[in-house]
All heavy atoms as TSV, in Angstrom:
chain	resi	resn	atom	element	x	y	z
A	1	MET	N	N	129.674	49.997	172.921
A	1	MET	CA	C	131.178	50.250	173.005
A	1	MET	C	C	131.452	51.730	173.022
A	1	MET	O	O	132.334	52.189	173.881
A	1	MET	CB	C	131.854	49.479	171.897
A	1	MET	CG	C	133.357	49.644	171.888
A	1	MET	SD	S	134.061	48.760	173.205
A	1	MET	CE	C	135.692	48.484	172.728
A	2	GLU	N	N	130.871	52.486	172.143
A	2	GLU	CA	C	131.215	53.933	172.173
A	2	GLU	C	C	130.793	54.638	173.448
A	2	GLU	O	O	131.505	55.542	173.969
A	2	GLU	CB	C	130.487	54.692	170.947
A	2	GLU	CG	C	131.165	54.282	169.586
A	2	GLU	CD	C	130.223	53.544	168.714
A	2	GLU	OE1	O	129.084	53.369	169.116
A	2	GLU	OE2	O	130.696	53.054	167.642
A	3	GLU	N	N	129.677	54.151	173.966
A	3	GLU	CA	C	129.156	54.782	175.226
A	3	GLU	C	C	130.155	54.452	176.389
A	3	GLU	O	O	130.389	55.400	177.098
A	3	GLU	CB	C	127.729	54.303	175.500
A	3	GLU	CG	C	127.124	54.933	176.744
A	3	GLU	CD	C	125.695	54.577	176.974
A	3	GLU	OE1	O	124.976	54.341	175.949
A	3	GLU	OE2	O	125.310	54.589	178.152
A	4	GLU	N	N	130.727	53.269	176.453
A	4	GLU	CA	C	131.635	52.980	177.398
A	4	GLU	C	C	132.887	53.707	177.298
A	4	GLU	O	O	133.482	54.253	178.324
A	4	GLU	CB	C	132.006	51.399	177.293
A	4	GLU	CG	C	133.082	50.880	178.245
A	4	GLU	CD	C	133.516	49.573	177.873
A	4	GLU	OE1	O	132.660	48.675	177.586
A	4	GLU	OE2	O	134.736	49.179	178.053
A	5	ILE	N	N	133.415	53.928	176.107
A	5	ILE	CA	C	134.614	54.773	175.930
A	5	ILE	C	C	134.271	56.184	176.254
A	5	ILE	O	O	135.111	56.899	176.865
A	5	ILE	CB	C	135.097	54.610	174.395
A	5	ILE	CG1	C	135.515	53.337	174.147
A	5	ILE	CG2	C	136.140	55.712	174.080
A	5	ILE	CD1	C	135.773	53.013	172.706
A	6	GLY	N	N	133.092	56.752	175.829
A	6	GLY	CA	C	132.756	57.985	176.182
A	6	GLY	C	C	132.704	58.300	177.720
A	6	GLY	O	O	133.229	59.297	178.266
A	7	LYS	N	N	132.129	57.374	178.512
A	7	LYS	CA	C	132.208	57.483	179.931
A	7	LYS	C	C	133.552	57.429	180.458
A	7	LYS	O	O	133.897	58.085	181.415
A	7	LYS	CB	C	131.274	56.278	180.497
A	7	LYS	CG	C	129.803	56.487	180.305
A	7	LYS	CD	C	129.030	55.318	181.014
A	7	LYS	CE	C	127.573	55.454	180.684
A	7	LYS	NZ	N	126.750	54.381	181.257
A	8	ALA	N	N	134.446	56.603	179.972
A	8	ALA	CA	C	135.791	56.519	180.423
A	8	ALA	C	C	136.487	57.799	180.144
A	8	ALA	O	O	137.211	58.308	181.117
A	8	ALA	CB	C	136.489	55.364	179.820
A	9	ILE	N	N	136.311	58.507	179.102
A	9	ILE	CA	C	136.834	59.708	178.730
A	9	ILE	C	C	136.417	60.831	179.789
A	9	ILE	O	O	137.074	61.596	180.314
A	9	ILE	CB	C	136.666	60.147	177.339
A	9	ILE	CG1	C	137.369	59.221	176.358
A	9	ILE	CG2	C	137.068	61.589	177.053
A	9	ILE	CD1	C	136.923	59.248	174.927
A	10	VAL	N	N	135.123	60.861	179.946
A	10	VAL	CA	C	134.544	61.882	180.812
A	10	VAL	C	C	135.036	61.717	182.232
A	10	VAL	O	O	135.439	62.690	182.933
A	10	VAL	CB	C	133.005	61.865	180.783
A	10	VAL	CG1	C	132.374	62.621	181.961
A	10	VAL	CG2	C	132.405	62.341	179.361
A	11	ASN	N	N	135.075	60.398	182.677
A	11	ASN	CA	C	135.548	60.169	184.069
A	11	ASN	C	C	137.120	60.549	184.180
A	11	ASN	O	O	137.478	61.175	185.213
A	11	ASN	CB	C	135.399	58.615	184.411
A	11	ASN	CG	C	133.978	58.319	184.514
A	11	ASN	OD1	O	133.183	59.251	185.039
A	11	ASN	ND2	N	133.736	57.072	184.485
A	12	ALA	N	N	137.816	60.254	183.105
A	12	ALA	CA	C	139.331	60.512	183.110
A	12	ALA	C	C	139.466	62.157	183.171
A	12	ALA	O	O	140.336	62.584	184.028
A	12	ALA	CB	C	140.082	59.906	181.973
A	13	VAL	N	N	138.692	62.796	182.462
A	13	VAL	CA	C	138.860	64.290	182.383
A	13	VAL	C	C	138.309	64.842	183.680
A	13	VAL	O	O	138.998	65.729	184.243
A	13	VAL	CB	C	138.044	64.827	181.175
A	13	VAL	CG1	C	137.876	66.339	181.236
A	13	VAL	CG2	C	138.668	64.425	179.901
A	14	PHE	N	N	137.279	64.447	184.225
A	14	PHE	CA	C	136.754	64.958	185.509
A	14	PHE	C	C	137.764	64.756	186.663
A	14	PHE	O	O	138.059	65.653	187.436
A	14	PHE	CB	C	135.419	64.285	185.816
A	14	PHE	CG	C	134.817	64.806	187.145
A	14	PHE	CD1	C	134.177	66.031	187.136
A	14	PHE	CD2	C	135.064	63.942	188.193
A	14	PHE	CE1	C	133.663	66.450	188.370
A	14	PHE	CE2	C	134.473	64.422	189.506
A	14	PHE	CZ	C	133.848	65.671	189.539
A	15	GLU	N	N	138.356	63.540	186.682
A	15	GLU	CA	C	139.288	63.206	187.720
A	15	GLU	C	C	140.591	64.157	187.672
A	15	GLU	O	O	140.910	64.711	188.639
A	15	GLU	CB	C	139.823	61.777	187.602
A	15	GLU	CG	C	140.658	61.458	188.707
A	15	GLU	CD	C	141.138	59.937	188.631
A	15	GLU	OE1	O	140.388	59.088	188.039
A	15	GLU	OE2	O	142.222	59.515	189.098
A	16	VAL	N	N	140.997	64.375	186.429
A	16	VAL	CA	C	142.219	65.318	186.236
A	16	VAL	C	C	141.775	66.737	186.655
A	16	VAL	O	O	142.413	67.455	187.409
A	16	VAL	CB	C	142.725	65.287	184.799
A	16	VAL	CG1	C	143.723	66.380	184.602
A	16	VAL	CG2	C	143.287	63.870	184.529
A	17	HIS	N	N	140.671	67.234	186.204
A	17	HIS	CA	C	140.221	68.631	186.418
A	17	HIS	C	C	140.020	68.681	187.979
A	17	HIS	O	O	140.368	69.724	188.527
A	17	HIS	CB	C	138.966	68.940	185.725
A	17	HIS	CG	C	138.511	70.328	185.964
A	17	HIS	ND1	N	139.174	71.370	185.444
A	17	HIS	CD2	C	137.485	70.901	186.623
A	17	HIS	CE1	C	138.578	72.529	185.846
A	17	HIS	NE2	N	137.569	72.193	186.548
A	18	ARG	N	N	139.331	67.744	188.639
A	18	ARG	CA	C	139.126	67.738	189.992
A	18	ARG	C	C	140.493	67.914	190.821
A	18	ARG	O	O	140.615	68.658	191.654
A	18	ARG	CB	C	138.337	66.498	190.481
A	18	ARG	CG	C	138.016	66.478	192.031
A	18	ARG	CD	C	137.601	65.079	192.497
A	18	ARG	NE	N	138.682	64.254	192.355
A	18	ARG	CZ	C	138.552	63.022	191.954
A	18	ARG	NH1	N	137.420	62.423	191.674
A	18	ARG	NH2	N	139.647	62.172	191.855
A	19	ASP	N	N	141.456	67.002	190.373
A	19	ASP	CA	C	142.759	66.959	191.088
A	19	ASP	C	C	143.715	68.093	190.828
A	19	ASP	O	O	144.323	68.584	191.750
A	19	ASP	CB	C	143.459	65.704	190.772
A	19	ASP	CG	C	142.721	64.423	191.289
A	19	ASP	OD1	O	141.770	64.627	192.194
A	19	ASP	OD2	O	143.114	63.381	190.911
A	20	LEU	N	N	143.693	68.609	189.676
A	20	LEU	CA	C	144.598	69.719	189.217
A	20	LEU	C	C	143.890	71.129	189.125
A	20	LEU	O	O	144.634	72.154	189.205
A	20	LEU	CB	C	145.261	69.341	187.848
A	20	LEU	CG	C	146.120	68.006	187.820
A	20	LEU	CD1	C	146.724	67.893	186.478
A	20	LEU	CD2	C	147.183	68.047	188.898
A	21	GLY	N	N	142.746	71.171	188.788
A	21	GLY	CA	C	142.011	72.384	188.702
A	21	GLY	C	C	142.226	73.035	187.375
A	21	GLY	O	O	142.965	72.436	186.506
A	22	PRO	N	N	141.668	74.245	187.214
A	22	PRO	CA	C	141.808	74.909	185.830
A	22	PRO	C	C	143.101	75.714	185.697
A	22	PRO	O	O	143.782	75.948	186.710
A	22	PRO	CB	C	140.686	75.856	185.886
A	22	PRO	CG	C	140.493	76.221	187.368
A	22	PRO	CD	C	140.823	74.937	188.072
A	23	GLY	N	N	143.448	76.207	184.459
A	23	GLY	CA	C	144.563	77.180	184.322
A	23	GLY	C	C	145.906	76.523	183.866
A	23	GLY	O	O	146.805	77.306	183.731
A	24	LEU	N	N	146.000	75.216	183.744
A	24	LEU	CA	C	147.258	74.612	183.238
A	24	LEU	C	C	147.318	74.505	181.818
A	24	LEU	O	O	146.257	74.668	181.059
A	24	LEU	CB	C	147.374	73.231	183.896
A	24	LEU	CG	C	147.427	73.237	185.430
A	24	LEU	CD1	C	147.532	71.731	185.939
A	24	LEU	CD2	C	148.583	73.932	185.921
A	25	LEU	N	N	148.475	74.258	181.256
A	25	LEU	CA	C	148.629	74.106	179.842
A	25	LEU	C	C	147.912	72.826	179.346
A	25	LEU	O	O	147.816	71.877	180.037
A	25	LEU	CB	C	150.059	73.962	179.408
A	25	LEU	CG	C	150.948	75.236	179.696
A	25	LEU	CD1	C	152.483	74.968	179.389
A	25	LEU	CD2	C	150.541	76.330	178.823
A	26	GLU	N	N	147.437	72.963	178.091
A	26	GLU	CA	C	146.782	71.747	177.485
A	26	GLU	C	C	147.499	70.561	177.639
A	26	GLU	O	O	147.025	69.397	177.879
A	26	GLU	CB	C	146.472	72.186	176.033
A	26	GLU	CG	C	145.681	70.959	175.297
A	26	GLU	CD	C	145.396	71.354	173.863
A	26	GLU	OE1	O	145.488	72.504	173.445
A	26	GLU	OE2	O	145.041	70.377	173.076
A	27	LYS	N	N	148.909	70.554	177.344
A	27	LYS	CA	C	149.717	69.413	177.369
A	27	LYS	C	C	149.715	68.638	178.632
A	27	LYS	O	O	149.671	67.410	178.709
A	27	LYS	CB	C	151.126	69.840	177.046
A	27	LYS	CG	C	151.988	68.550	176.932
A	27	LYS	CD	C	153.420	69.018	176.377
A	27	LYS	CE	C	154.223	67.778	176.087
A	27	LYS	NZ	N	155.465	68.122	175.320
A	28	VAL	N	N	149.613	69.333	179.861
A	28	VAL	CA	C	149.436	68.812	181.203
A	28	VAL	C	C	148.254	67.978	181.290
A	28	VAL	O	O	148.227	66.788	181.728
A	28	VAL	CB	C	149.597	69.889	182.233
A	28	VAL	CG1	C	149.269	69.346	183.586
A	28	VAL	CG2	C	150.870	70.617	182.150
A	29	TYR	N	N	147.109	68.553	180.884
A	29	TYR	CA	C	145.841	67.761	181.000
A	29	TYR	C	C	145.899	66.573	179.982
A	29	TYR	O	O	145.376	65.470	180.334
A	29	TYR	CB	C	144.727	68.761	180.513
A	29	TYR	CG	C	144.374	69.865	181.556
A	29	TYR	CD1	C	144.634	71.204	181.112
A	29	TYR	CD2	C	144.068	69.664	182.810
A	29	TYR	CE1	C	144.485	72.205	182.028
A	29	TYR	CE2	C	143.824	70.597	183.785
A	29	TYR	CZ	C	144.005	72.015	183.365
A	29	TYR	OH	O	143.888	72.917	184.200
A	30	GLU	N	N	146.510	66.755	178.870
A	30	GLU	CA	C	146.576	65.660	177.836
A	30	GLU	C	C	147.328	64.514	178.515
A	30	GLU	O	O	146.805	63.358	178.280
A	30	GLU	CB	C	147.254	66.174	176.492
A	30	GLU	CG	C	147.441	65.034	175.535
A	30	GLU	CD	C	148.267	65.495	174.391
A	30	GLU	OE1	O	148.294	66.756	174.105
A	30	GLU	OE2	O	148.890	64.664	173.716
A	31	VAL	N	N	148.435	64.699	178.974
A	31	VAL	CA	C	149.276	63.650	179.573
A	31	VAL	C	C	148.517	62.934	180.717
A	31	VAL	O	O	148.579	61.694	180.919
A	31	VAL	CB	C	150.724	64.034	179.915
A	31	VAL	CG1	C	150.736	64.885	181.112
A	31	VAL	CG2	C	151.642	62.899	179.909
A	32	CYS	N	N	147.908	63.676	181.521
A	32	CYS	CA	C	147.166	63.161	182.745
A	32	CYS	C	C	145.920	62.361	182.340
A	32	CYS	O	O	145.743	61.246	182.880
A	32	CYS	CB	C	146.858	64.250	183.640
A	32	CYS	SG	S	148.321	65.021	184.439
A	33	VAL	N	N	145.213	62.906	181.298
A	33	VAL	CA	C	144.052	62.194	180.868
A	33	VAL	C	C	144.433	60.897	180.187
A	33	VAL	O	O	143.839	59.804	180.433
A	33	VAL	CB	C	143.168	63.008	179.977
A	33	VAL	CG1	C	142.065	62.220	179.297
A	33	VAL	CG2	C	142.471	64.163	180.690
A	34	THR	N	N	145.482	60.915	179.459
A	34	THR	CA	C	146.168	59.727	178.750
A	34	THR	C	C	146.376	58.664	179.793
A	34	THR	O	O	146.181	57.495	179.633
A	34	THR	CB	C	147.262	60.038	177.827
A	34	THR	OG1	O	146.903	61.100	176.877
A	34	THR	CG2	C	147.871	58.892	177.298
A	35	HIS	N	N	147.166	59.253	180.885
A	35	HIS	CA	C	147.528	58.310	181.889
A	35	HIS	C	C	146.338	57.542	182.531
A	35	HIS	O	O	146.308	56.377	182.740
A	35	HIS	CB	C	148.270	59.055	183.011
A	35	HIS	CG	C	148.418	58.252	184.272
A	35	HIS	ND1	N	149.384	57.254	184.377
A	35	HIS	CD2	C	147.860	58.349	185.452
A	35	HIS	CE1	C	149.284	56.684	185.654
A	35	HIS	NE2	N	148.343	57.352	186.304
A	36	ASN	N	N	145.215	58.399	182.910
A	36	ASN	CA	C	144.003	57.811	183.506
A	36	ASN	C	C	143.358	56.779	182.564
A	36	ASN	O	O	142.941	55.712	182.972
A	36	ASN	CB	C	143.076	58.889	183.791
A	36	ASN	CG	C	143.319	59.659	185.056
A	36	ASN	OD1	O	144.238	59.196	185.757
A	36	ASN	ND2	N	142.678	60.732	185.268
A	37	LEU	N	N	143.364	57.048	181.223
A	37	LEU	CA	C	142.780	56.111	180.268
A	37	LEU	C	C	143.500	54.870	180.134
A	37	LEU	O	O	143.016	53.708	180.093
A	37	LEU	CB	C	142.609	56.777	178.919
A	37	LEU	CG	C	141.387	57.861	178.842
A	37	LEU	CD1	C	141.540	58.629	177.633
A	37	LEU	CD2	C	140.028	57.297	179.045
A	38	ARG	N	N	144.785	54.940	180.159
A	38	ARG	CA	C	145.786	53.782	180.125
A	38	ARG	C	C	145.549	52.942	181.475
A	38	ARG	O	O	145.502	51.690	181.322
A	38	ARG	CB	C	147.129	54.168	179.860
A	38	ARG	CG	C	147.460	54.626	178.549
A	38	ARG	CD	C	148.826	55.065	178.373
A	38	ARG	NE	N	149.029	55.410	176.880
A	38	ARG	CZ	C	149.969	56.332	176.491
A	38	ARG	NH1	N	150.805	56.792	177.344
A	38	ARG	NH2	N	150.136	56.562	175.229
A	39	LYS	N	N	145.398	53.645	182.558
A	39	LYS	CA	C	145.250	52.965	183.840
A	39	LYS	C	C	143.880	52.165	183.772
A	39	LYS	O	O	143.754	51.136	184.394
A	39	LYS	CB	C	145.224	54.010	184.945
A	39	LYS	CG	C	145.498	53.531	186.270
A	39	LYS	CD	C	145.752	54.680	187.269
A	39	LYS	CE	C	144.654	55.652	187.453
A	39	LYS	NZ	N	144.828	56.474	188.503
A	40	ALA	N	N	142.865	52.713	183.020
A	40	ALA	CA	C	141.642	52.053	182.981
A	40	ALA	C	C	141.650	50.970	181.846
A	40	ALA	O	O	140.569	50.344	181.799
A	40	ALA	CB	C	140.545	53.062	182.671
A	41	GLY	N	N	142.894	50.722	181.274
A	41	GLY	CA	C	142.922	49.592	180.335
A	41	GLY	C	C	142.786	49.904	178.885
A	41	GLY	O	O	142.712	48.995	178.020
A	42	TYR	N	N	142.719	51.226	178.489
A	42	TYR	CA	C	142.615	51.575	177.200
A	42	TYR	C	C	143.930	51.780	176.502
A	42	TYR	O	O	144.825	52.319	177.175
A	42	TYR	CB	C	141.729	52.949	177.070
A	42	TYR	CG	C	140.367	52.597	177.381
A	42	TYR	CD1	C	139.922	52.955	178.603
A	42	TYR	CD2	C	139.453	52.235	176.323
A	42	TYR	CE1	C	138.531	52.658	178.973
A	42	TYR	CE2	C	138.087	52.073	176.740
A	42	TYR	CZ	C	137.614	52.178	178.003
A	42	TYR	OH	O	136.325	51.977	178.289
A	43	GLU	N	N	144.133	51.498	175.236
A	43	GLU	CA	C	145.293	51.792	174.526
A	43	GLU	C	C	145.106	53.153	173.957
A	43	GLU	O	O	144.177	53.477	173.281
A	43	GLU	CB	C	145.480	50.763	173.383
A	43	GLU	CG	C	146.722	51.085	172.586
A	43	GLU	CD	C	146.965	50.147	171.394
A	43	GLU	OE1	O	146.432	49.028	171.454
A	43	GLU	OE2	O	147.516	50.523	170.407
A	44	VAL	N	N	145.987	54.149	174.286
A	44	VAL	CA	C	145.867	55.526	173.984
A	44	VAL	C	C	147.161	55.951	173.192
A	44	VAL	O	O	148.267	55.675	173.711
A	44	VAL	CB	C	145.564	56.390	175.170
A	44	VAL	CG1	C	145.492	57.800	174.738
A	44	VAL	CG2	C	144.437	55.984	175.890
A	45	LYS	N	N	146.965	56.598	172.045
A	45	LYS	CA	C	148.060	57.252	171.384
A	45	LYS	C	C	147.828	58.785	171.383
A	45	LYS	O	O	146.766	59.110	171.086
A	45	LYS	CB	C	148.187	56.693	169.936
A	45	LYS	CG	C	148.531	55.292	169.941
A	45	LYS	CD	C	148.562	54.744	168.522
A	45	LYS	CE	C	148.814	53.267	168.400
A	45	LYS	NZ	N	148.724	52.747	167.107
A	46	ARG	N	N	148.877	59.537	171.597
A	46	ARG	CA	C	148.778	60.994	171.614
A	46	ARG	C	C	149.236	61.579	170.422
A	46	ARG	O	O	150.276	61.156	169.760
A	46	ARG	CB	C	149.382	61.577	172.871
A	46	ARG	CG	C	148.993	61.098	174.189
A	46	ARG	CD	C	149.780	61.454	175.386
A	46	ARG	NE	N	150.324	62.890	175.276
A	46	ARG	CZ	C	151.504	63.184	175.720
A	46	ARG	NH1	N	152.300	62.337	176.332
A	46	ARG	NH2	N	151.987	64.388	175.585
A	47	GLN	N	N	148.641	62.726	170.027
A	47	GLN	CA	C	149.160	63.684	168.995
A	47	GLN	C	C	149.349	62.846	167.591
A	47	GLN	O	O	150.422	63.042	167.095
A	47	GLN	CB	C	150.392	64.312	169.371
A	47	GLN	CG	C	150.200	65.152	170.617
A	47	GLN	CD	C	149.317	66.376	170.434
A	47	GLN	OE1	O	149.277	66.994	169.241
A	47	GLN	NE2	N	148.513	66.776	171.378
A	48	ILE	N	N	148.315	62.247	167.133
A	48	ILE	CA	C	148.383	61.524	165.904
A	48	ILE	C	C	148.119	62.556	164.820
A	48	ILE	O	O	147.144	63.256	164.804
A	48	ILE	CB	C	147.293	60.306	165.795
A	48	ILE	CG1	C	147.522	59.473	166.942
A	48	ILE	CG2	C	147.373	59.717	164.501
A	48	ILE	CD1	C	148.864	58.702	166.864
A	49	ASP	N	N	149.001	62.567	163.744
A	49	ASP	CA	C	148.699	63.561	162.685
A	49	ASP	C	C	147.691	63.137	161.742
A	49	ASP	O	O	147.733	61.877	161.339
A	49	ASP	CB	C	150.086	63.763	161.817
A	49	ASP	CG	C	151.147	64.590	162.597
A	49	ASP	OD1	O	150.730	65.460	163.490
A	49	ASP	OD2	O	152.326	64.386	162.409
A	50	ILE	N	N	146.724	63.958	161.437
A	50	ILE	CA	C	145.715	63.761	160.549
A	50	ILE	C	C	145.828	64.700	159.419
A	50	ILE	O	O	145.805	65.910	159.573
A	50	ILE	CB	C	144.293	63.933	161.199
A	50	ILE	CG1	C	144.125	63.032	162.456
A	50	ILE	CG2	C	143.144	63.543	160.192
A	50	ILE	CD1	C	144.152	61.517	162.244
A	51	PRO	N	N	145.999	64.208	158.129
A	51	PRO	CA	C	146.121	65.076	157.102
A	51	PRO	C	C	145.053	66.076	156.854
A	51	PRO	O	O	143.891	65.756	157.093
A	51	PRO	CB	C	146.259	64.199	155.859
A	51	PRO	CG	C	146.481	62.837	156.413
A	51	PRO	CD	C	146.001	62.780	157.843
A	52	ILE	N	N	145.338	67.247	156.302
A	52	ILE	CA	C	144.302	68.262	155.877
A	52	ILE	C	C	144.626	68.663	154.593
A	52	ILE	O	O	145.782	68.810	154.124
A	52	ILE	CB	C	144.286	69.374	156.952
A	52	ILE	CG1	C	143.096	70.386	156.517
A	52	ILE	CG2	C	145.546	70.091	156.972
A	52	ILE	CD1	C	142.886	71.448	157.556
A	53	CYS	N	N	143.701	68.890	153.764
A	53	CYS	CA	C	143.804	69.316	152.345
A	53	CYS	C	C	143.439	70.904	152.406
A	53	CYS	O	O	142.238	71.218	152.734
A	53	CYS	CB	C	142.950	68.594	151.462
A	53	CYS	SG	S	143.267	69.001	149.680
A	54	TYR	N	N	144.260	71.629	151.884
A	54	TYR	CA	C	144.057	73.082	151.762
A	54	TYR	C	C	144.631	73.741	150.496
A	54	TYR	O	O	145.764	73.363	150.144
A	54	TYR	CB	C	144.713	73.900	153.049
A	54	TYR	CG	C	144.581	75.403	152.885
A	54	TYR	CD1	C	143.384	75.996	153.030
A	54	TYR	CD2	C	145.719	76.110	152.513
A	54	TYR	CE1	C	143.323	77.365	153.016
A	54	TYR	CE2	C	145.680	77.441	152.476
A	54	TYR	CZ	C	144.531	78.082	152.600
A	54	TYR	OH	O	144.356	79.499	152.535
A	55	ASP	N	N	143.811	74.471	149.740
A	55	ASP	CA	C	144.331	75.114	148.505
A	55	ASP	C	C	144.881	74.019	147.597
A	55	ASP	O	O	145.850	74.273	146.860
A	55	ASP	CB	C	145.285	76.118	148.877
A	55	ASP	CG	C	145.461	77.217	147.745
A	55	ASP	OD1	O	144.493	77.263	146.837
A	55	ASP	OD2	O	146.563	77.661	147.597
A	56	GLY	N	N	144.247	72.814	147.559
A	56	GLY	CA	C	144.703	71.789	146.607
A	56	GLY	C	C	145.933	71.002	147.086
A	56	GLY	O	O	146.460	70.206	146.314
A	57	ILE	N	N	146.408	71.340	148.259
A	57	ILE	CA	C	147.610	70.761	148.785
A	57	ILE	C	C	147.307	69.895	150.024
A	57	ILE	O	O	146.572	70.404	150.868
A	57	ILE	CB	C	148.741	71.810	149.055
A	57	ILE	CG1	C	148.971	72.629	147.763
A	57	ILE	CG2	C	149.965	71.159	149.577
A	57	ILE	CD1	C	149.906	73.791	148.132
A	58	GLN	N	N	147.790	68.723	150.059
A	58	GLN	CA	C	147.690	67.952	151.264
A	58	GLN	C	C	148.816	68.139	152.226
A	58	GLN	O	O	149.955	67.969	151.929
A	58	GLN	CB	C	147.505	66.373	151.062
A	58	GLN	CG	C	147.330	65.676	152.249
A	58	GLN	CD	C	146.976	64.117	151.949
A	58	GLN	OE1	O	146.201	63.850	151.063
A	58	GLN	NE2	N	147.618	63.263	152.657
A	59	PHE	N	N	148.389	68.551	153.463
A	59	PHE	CA	C	149.481	68.716	154.583
A	59	PHE	C	C	149.235	67.567	155.504
A	59	PHE	O	O	148.108	67.356	156.144
A	59	PHE	CB	C	149.260	69.972	155.228
A	59	PHE	CG	C	149.467	71.246	154.322
A	59	PHE	CD1	C	148.372	71.821	153.762
A	59	PHE	CD2	C	150.745	71.675	154.136
A	59	PHE	CE1	C	148.531	72.954	152.964
A	59	PHE	CE2	C	150.972	72.782	153.345
A	59	PHE	CZ	C	149.876	73.419	152.680
A	60	ASP	N	N	150.302	66.726	155.730
A	60	ASP	CA	C	150.245	65.509	156.531
A	60	ASP	C	C	150.078	65.896	158.014
A	60	ASP	O	O	149.542	65.117	158.893
A	60	ASP	CB	C	151.334	64.613	156.328
A	60	ASP	CG	C	151.287	64.077	154.851
A	60	ASP	OD1	O	150.194	63.881	154.315
A	60	ASP	OD2	O	152.321	63.711	154.390
A	61	GLU	N	N	150.484	66.994	158.441
A	61	GLU	CA	C	150.515	67.406	159.855
A	61	GLU	C	C	149.362	68.390	160.293
A	61	GLU	O	O	149.473	69.190	161.127
A	61	GLU	CB	C	151.834	67.938	160.308
A	61	GLU	CG	C	152.177	69.310	159.661
A	61	GLU	CD	C	152.804	69.160	158.142
A	61	GLU	OE1	O	153.248	68.070	157.868
A	61	GLU	OE2	O	152.839	70.138	157.518
A	62	GLY	N	N	148.277	68.184	159.536
A	62	GLY	CA	C	147.216	69.089	159.676
A	62	GLY	C	C	146.501	69.217	161.007
A	62	GLY	O	O	146.289	70.241	161.604
A	63	TYR	N	N	146.178	68.122	161.636
A	63	TYR	CA	C	145.500	68.026	162.865
A	63	TYR	C	C	146.232	67.132	163.877
A	63	TYR	O	O	146.833	66.163	163.390
A	63	TYR	CB	C	144.008	67.466	162.775
A	63	TYR	CG	C	143.171	68.364	162.124
A	63	TYR	CD1	C	142.696	68.106	160.759
A	63	TYR	CD2	C	142.686	69.497	162.677
A	63	TYR	CE1	C	141.768	68.890	160.141
A	63	TYR	CE2	C	141.679	70.301	162.043
A	63	TYR	CZ	C	141.228	69.953	160.836
A	63	TYR	OH	O	140.431	70.780	160.155
A	64	ASP	N	N	146.177	67.398	165.139
A	64	ASP	CA	C	146.693	66.419	166.112
A	64	ASP	C	C	145.450	65.935	166.874
A	64	ASP	O	O	144.687	66.658	167.316
A	64	ASP	CB	C	147.688	67.080	167.109
A	64	ASP	CG	C	148.972	67.571	166.573
A	64	ASP	OD1	O	149.414	66.866	165.554
A	64	ASP	OD2	O	149.513	68.542	167.004
A	65	TRP	N	N	145.466	64.558	166.940
A	65	TRP	CA	C	144.341	63.888	167.697
A	65	TRP	C	C	144.920	62.967	168.746
A	65	TRP	O	O	145.922	62.422	168.640
A	65	TRP	CB	C	143.607	63.009	166.778
A	65	TRP	CG	C	142.650	63.753	165.809
A	65	TRP	CD1	C	142.856	64.101	164.518
A	65	TRP	CD2	C	141.370	64.431	166.186
A	65	TRP	NE1	N	141.770	64.847	164.040
A	65	TRP	CE2	C	140.896	65.006	164.984
A	65	TRP	CE3	C	140.616	64.400	167.382
A	65	TRP	CZ2	C	139.742	65.643	164.908
A	65	TRP	CZ3	C	139.399	64.984	167.333
A	65	TRP	CH2	C	138.951	65.672	166.126
A	66	ILE	N	N	144.166	62.798	169.790
A	66	ILE	CA	C	144.420	61.640	170.823
A	66	ILE	C	C	143.658	60.502	170.229
A	66	ILE	O	O	142.382	60.617	169.965
A	66	ILE	CB	C	144.055	62.085	172.147
A	66	ILE	CG1	C	144.881	63.336	172.674
A	66	ILE	CG2	C	144.198	60.941	173.127
A	66	ILE	CD1	C	144.431	63.883	174.016
A	67	TYR	N	N	144.202	59.425	170.167
A	67	TYR	CA	C	143.611	58.260	169.654
A	67	TYR	C	C	143.539	57.139	170.675
A	67	TYR	O	O	144.488	56.831	171.310
A	67	TYR	CB	C	144.311	57.778	168.389
A	67	TYR	CG	C	143.866	56.484	167.800
A	67	TYR	CD1	C	142.773	56.468	166.989
A	67	TYR	CD2	C	144.457	55.241	168.146
A	67	TYR	CE1	C	142.312	55.300	166.447
A	67	TYR	CE2	C	143.947	54.056	167.624
A	67	TYR	CZ	C	142.855	54.118	166.862
A	67	TYR	OH	O	142.363	52.924	166.209
A	68	TRP	N	N	142.315	56.576	170.832
A	68	TRP	CA	C	142.273	55.418	171.787
A	68	TRP	C	C	141.397	54.377	171.225
A	68	TRP	O	O	140.765	54.570	170.250
A	68	TRP	CB	C	141.644	55.832	173.187
A	68	TRP	CG	C	140.481	56.640	173.013
A	68	TRP	CD1	C	139.181	56.314	172.970
A	68	TRP	CD2	C	140.423	58.111	172.970
A	68	TRP	NE1	N	138.342	57.402	172.766
A	68	TRP	CE2	C	139.073	58.406	172.900
A	68	TRP	CE3	C	141.315	59.096	173.109
A	68	TRP	CZ2	C	138.626	59.841	172.811
A	68	TRP	CZ3	C	140.969	60.337	173.084
A	68	TRP	CH2	C	139.595	60.701	172.987
């Protein structure tokens, strides 16, 4: 299953890079890759907050992840 998802991600990223080229904002690539993965049948959520603990304090907005 992980290998299948990995291949789908690589294919989605390659397609976007091939079509749009380099130099755009990260958000542009994110929305396009997400679109490709959804088109391929995957459920994708963007910018999921992952907590981070720093200096003994938990910050709920520590990391943003794309989740599929």
